NULO-129635 format. One record per residue (C-alpha): y, z, x; residue in one letter; residue number from 1. Coordinates in steps of 0.02 Angstrom, whole numbers, padded with zeros to 5 digits. Example, Ala and Ser with C-alpha at 12.3 -4.5 7.8 and 13.67 -1.06 7.14 Angstrom:
2
+--------+--------+--------+--------+-----+
:      Y :      Z :      X : residu : num :
+--------+--------+--------+--------+-----+
: -00225 :  00390 :  00615 :      a :   1 :
: -00053 :  00357 :  00684 :      s :   2 :
+--------+--------+--------+--------+-----+
END
This chain:
190
+--------+--------+--------+--------+-----+
:      Y :      Z :      X : residu : num :
+--------+--------+--------+--------+-----+
:  07322 :  06496 :  03007 :      m :   1 :
:  07503 :  06448 :  03045 :      w :   2 :
:  07570 :  06276 :  03069 :      t :   3 :
:  07720 :  06225 :  03169 :      g :   4 :
:  07817 :  06061 :  03176 :      h :   5 :
:  07723 :  05908 :  03114 :      n :   6 :
:  07592 :  06017 :  03028 :      d :   7 :
:  07517 :  06059 :  03197 :      e :   8 :
:  07407 :  06216 :  03201 :      v :   9 :
:  07490 :  06343 :  03313 :      t :  10 :
:  07396 :  06505 :  03274 :      h :  11 :
:  07224 :  06549 :  03207 :      v :  12 :
:  07167 :  06721 :  03152 :      i :  13 :
:  06980 :  06754 :  03143 :      a :  14 :
:  06905 :  06908 :  03061 :      i :  15 :
:  06725 :  06960 :  03092 :      g :  16 :
:  06619 :  07103 :  03033 :      e :  17 :
:  06463 :  07177 :  03112 :      e :  18 :
:  06335 :  07191 :  02972 :      i :  19 :
:  06176 :  07229 :  03071 :      t :  20 :
:  06178 :  07413 :  03022 :      a :  21 :
:  06205 :  07370 :  02839 :      r :  22 :
:  06063 :  07243 :  02840 :      v :  23 :
:  05946 :  07367 :  02923 :      e :  24 :
:  05998 :  07503 :  02800 :      a :  25 :
:  05965 :  07386 :  02653 :      n :  26 :
:  05793 :  07346 :  02723 :      r :  27 :
:  05754 :  07531 :  02747 :      a :  28 :
:  05805 :  07569 :  02567 :      v :  29 :
:  05702 :  07422 :  02503 :      a :  30 :
:  05549 :  07485 :  02599 :      r :  31 :
:  05574 :  07661 :  02532 :      a :  32 :
:  05594 :  07596 :  02353 :      e :  33 :
:  05439 :  07488 :  02373 :      k :  34 :
:  05336 :  07635 :  02437 :      l :  35 :
:  05401 :  07743 :  02294 :      a :  36 :
:  05353 :  07607 :  02168 :      a :  37 :
:  05179 :  07593 :  02243 :      i :  38 :
:  05161 :  07781 :  02234 :      g :  39 :
:  05213 :  07784 :  02050 :      r :  40 :
:  05094 :  07641 :  02012 :      l :  41 :
:  04949 :  07726 :  02101 :      a :  42 :
:  04985 :  07891 :  02013 :      a :  43 :
:  04987 :  07803 :  01844 :      g :  44 :
:  04824 :  07710 :  01880 :      v :  45 :
:  04740 :  07868 :  01942 :      v :  46 :
:  04796 :  07962 :  01786 :      h :  47 :
:  04734 :  07824 :  01670 :      e :  48 :
:  04565 :  07815 :  01759 :      i :  49 :
:  04540 :  08003 :  01780 :      n :  50 :
:  04561 :  08039 :  01594 :      n :  51 :
:  04410 :  07933 :  01539 :      p :  52 :
:  04312 :  07994 :  01691 :      l :  53 :
:  04340 :  08173 :  01636 :      a :  54 :
:  04275 :  08131 :  01462 :      t :  55 :
:  04123 :  08041 :  01533 :      i :  56 :
:  04084 :  08190 :  01647 :      s :  57 :
:  04106 :  08316 :  01507 :      a :  58 :
:  03990 :  08217 :  01391 :      c :  59 :
:  03859 :  08199 :  01529 :      a :  60 :
:  03867 :  08386 :  01565 :      e :  61 :
:  03853 :  08427 :  01379 :      a :  62 :
:  03699 :  08317 :  01362 :      l :  63 :
:  03624 :  08389 :  01523 :      e :  64 :
:  03648 :  08562 :  01450 :      s :  65 :
:  03558 :  08510 :  01291 :      r :  66 :
:  03417 :  08432 :  01393 :      v :  67 :
:  03402 :  08591 :  01498 :      s :  68 :
:  03400 :  08693 :  01337 :      g :  69 :
:  03244 :  08600 :  01282 :      g :  70 :
:  03324 :  08503 :  01141 :      e :  71 :
:  03243 :  08339 :  01195 :      f :  72 :
:  03078 :  08407 :  01263 :      d :  73 :
:  02976 :  08319 :  01130 :      e :  74 :
:  03041 :  08149 :  01186 :      s :  75 :
:  02931 :  08056 :  01310 :      p :  76 :
:  03090 :  07991 :  01390 :      e :  77 :
:  03165 :  08163 :  01431 :      v :  78 :
:  03143 :  08141 :  01619 :      e :  79 :
:  03224 :  07970 :  01614 :      l :  80 :
:  03367 :  08043 :  01511 :      l :  81 :
:  03387 :  08183 :  01638 :      r :  82 :
:  03393 :  08055 :  01780 :      e :  83 :
:  03521 :  07944 :  01692 :      y :  84 :
:  03633 :  08091 :  01651 :      l :  85 :
:  03628 :  08147 :  01833 :      g :  86 :
:  03677 :  07971 :  01887 :      l :  87 :
:  03820 :  07964 :  01761 :      i :  88 :
:  03888 :  08132 :  01819 :      r :  89 :
:  03873 :  08093 :  02005 :      s :  90 :
:  03952 :  07919 :  01987 :      e :  91 :
:  04095 :  07988 :  01882 :      a :  92 :
:  04123 :  08118 :  02019 :      f :  93 :
:  04120 :  07980 :  02152 :      r :  94 :
:  04250 :  07880 :  02053 :      c :  95 :
:  04360 :  08034 :  02040 :      k :  96 :
:  04347 :  08058 :  02229 :      t :  97 :
:  04400 :  07876 :  02255 :      i :  98 :
:  04549 :  07890 :  02136 :      t :  99 :
:  04605 :  08053 :  02215 :      n : 100 :
:  04595 :  07969 :  02386 :      g : 101 :
:  04706 :  07830 :  02318 :      l : 102 :
:  04829 :  07958 :  02253 :      l : 103 :
:  04829 :  08052 :  02419 :      d : 104 :
:  04856 :  07889 :  02513 :      f : 105 :
:  05001 :  07839 :  02401 :      s : 106 :
:  05085 :  08008 :  02430 :      h : 107 :
:  05058 :  08019 :  02617 :      s : 108 :
:  05050 :  07894 :  02756 :      r : 109 :
:  04952 :  08010 :  02870 :      a : 110 :
:  05105 :  08118 :  02867 :      s : 111 :
:  05144 :  08235 :  03009 :      e : 112 :
:  05231 :  08393 :  02958 :      h : 113 :
:  05366 :  08445 :  03080 :      v : 114 :
:  05524 :  08549 :  03062 :      l : 115 :
:  05651 :  08444 :  02968 :      v : 116 :
:  05837 :  08471 :  02943 :      n : 117 :
:  05865 :  08436 :  02757 :      l : 118 :
:  06051 :  08405 :  02783 :      d : 119 :
:  06005 :  08262 :  02901 :      d : 120 :
:  05880 :  08192 :  02775 :      v : 121 :
:  06004 :  08194 :  02630 :      v : 122 :
:  06148 :  08127 :  02736 :      s : 123 :
:  06039 :  07986 :  02802 :      s : 124 :
:  05983 :  07940 :  02626 :      a : 125 :
:  06165 :  07939 :  02567 :      a : 126 :
:  06214 :  07825 :  02712 :      r : 127 :
:  06073 :  07705 :  02670 :      l : 128 :
:  06118 :  07701 :  02485 :      l : 129 :
:  06305 :  07679 :  02517 :      s : 130 :
:  06267 :  07512 :  02599 :      h : 131 :
:  06180 :  07447 :  02444 :      q : 132 :
:  06279 :  07341 :  02323 :      k : 133 :
:  06242 :  07455 :  02176 :      r : 134 :
:  06299 :  07607 :  02277 :      g : 135 :
:  06470 :  07535 :  02318 :      e : 136 :
:  06556 :  07613 :  02166 :      a : 137 :
:  06477 :  07783 :  02198 :      v : 138 :
:  06555 :  07921 :  02300 :      e : 139 :
:  06424 :  08026 :  02388 :      f : 140 :
:  06462 :  08211 :  02409 :      q : 141 :
:  06340 :  08320 :  02504 :      i : 142 :
:  06349 :  08509 :  02499 :      e : 143 :
:  06235 :  08601 :  02620 :      t : 144 :
:  06215 :  08788 :  02640 :      a : 145 :
:  06278 :  08843 :  02810 :      a : 146 :
:  06125 :  08950 :  02851 :      d : 147 :
:  05995 :  08826 :  02789 :      l : 148 :
:  05836 :  08840 :  02893 :      p : 149 :
:  05732 :  08686 :  02936 :      p : 150 :
:  05579 :  08653 :  02828 :      v : 151 :
:  05406 :  08592 :  02877 :      a : 152 :
:  05380 :  08417 :  02808 :      g : 153 :
:  05378 :  08231 :  02836 :      d : 154 :
:  05557 :  08171 :  02857 :      a : 155 :
:  05513 :  07996 :  02796 :      g : 156 :
:  05431 :  08058 :  02636 :      q : 157 :
:  05573 :  08180 :  02603 :      l : 158 :
:  05700 :  08041 :  02628 :      q : 159 :
:  05598 :  07929 :  02511 :      q : 160 :
:  05603 :  08064 :  02377 :      a : 161 :
:  05791 :  08089 :  02397 :      v : 162 :
:  05821 :  07901 :  02389 :      i : 163 :
:  05714 :  07887 :  02231 :      a : 164 :
:  05811 :  08028 :  02146 :      l : 165 :
:  05979 :  07960 :  02202 :      a : 166 :
:  05933 :  07783 :  02147 :      t : 167 :
:  05893 :  07849 :  01974 :      n : 168 :
:  06061 :  07939 :  01970 :      a : 169 :
:  06154 :  07782 :  02028 :      i : 170 :
:  06066 :  07679 :  01894 :      d : 171 :
:  06125 :  07806 :  01765 :      a : 172 :
:  06308 :  07776 :  01810 :      m : 173 :
:  06334 :  07587 :  01808 :      p : 174 :
:  06523 :  07607 :  01813 :      e : 175 :
:  06512 :  07715 :  01970 :      g : 176 :
:  06557 :  07895 :  01994 :      g : 177 :
:  06519 :  08043 :  02105 :      v : 178 :
:  06342 :  08082 :  02160 :      l : 179 :
:  06340 :  08262 :  02218 :      r : 180 :
:  06190 :  08325 :  02317 :      s : 181 :
:  06174 :  08510 :  02350 :      r : 182 :
:  06049 :  08574 :  02478 :      v : 183 :
:  06016 :  08759 :  02476 :      e : 184 :
:  05874 :  08881 :  02504 :      e : 185 :
:  05788 :  08939 :  02346 :      m : 186 :
:  05680 :  09093 :  02324 :      g : 187 :
:  05499 :  09076 :  02272 :      a : 188 :
:  05484 :  09029 :  02088 :      a : 189 :
:  05306 :  09077 :  02049 :      f : 190 :
+--------+--------+--------+--------+-----+
END
């Protein structure tokens, strides 16, 4: 702002910035991080539940084997024992089916596998992260093989995985730095 004679305002300069894309990018990153956190939580819960279920199933099967081997034939309750062990085994199996369904749900939102350009996925993730406050001090470098073929997958899930990896890398360099992503075709590693 400039003033002329008698402190009269003669000029005004206004500066504006379009931030819609940045706000939308921040929201997309927040959604991806939230989905990744839910997936990690579900995987942890499933792991913690499946371990005791495996022990329960193994014990029930061991006792069923002993019952089938005639070890408890002299007991008047052998048929009741057989019935209870069958219930324990089948309910443990049902719980395992439920937890695996939870794990499958957390990893896929009814994903549709289509041909995906990995360079586009990684570049998009880098653009989203560069708009975040914690990504401001990070330089993103993306190296992509020239002859990289598309892959079959869910672009959203792939982007979520790249964002999760990159977020961990950004958190590991609080002073900033260079985050280099290399996308190349690898041979089978079996």
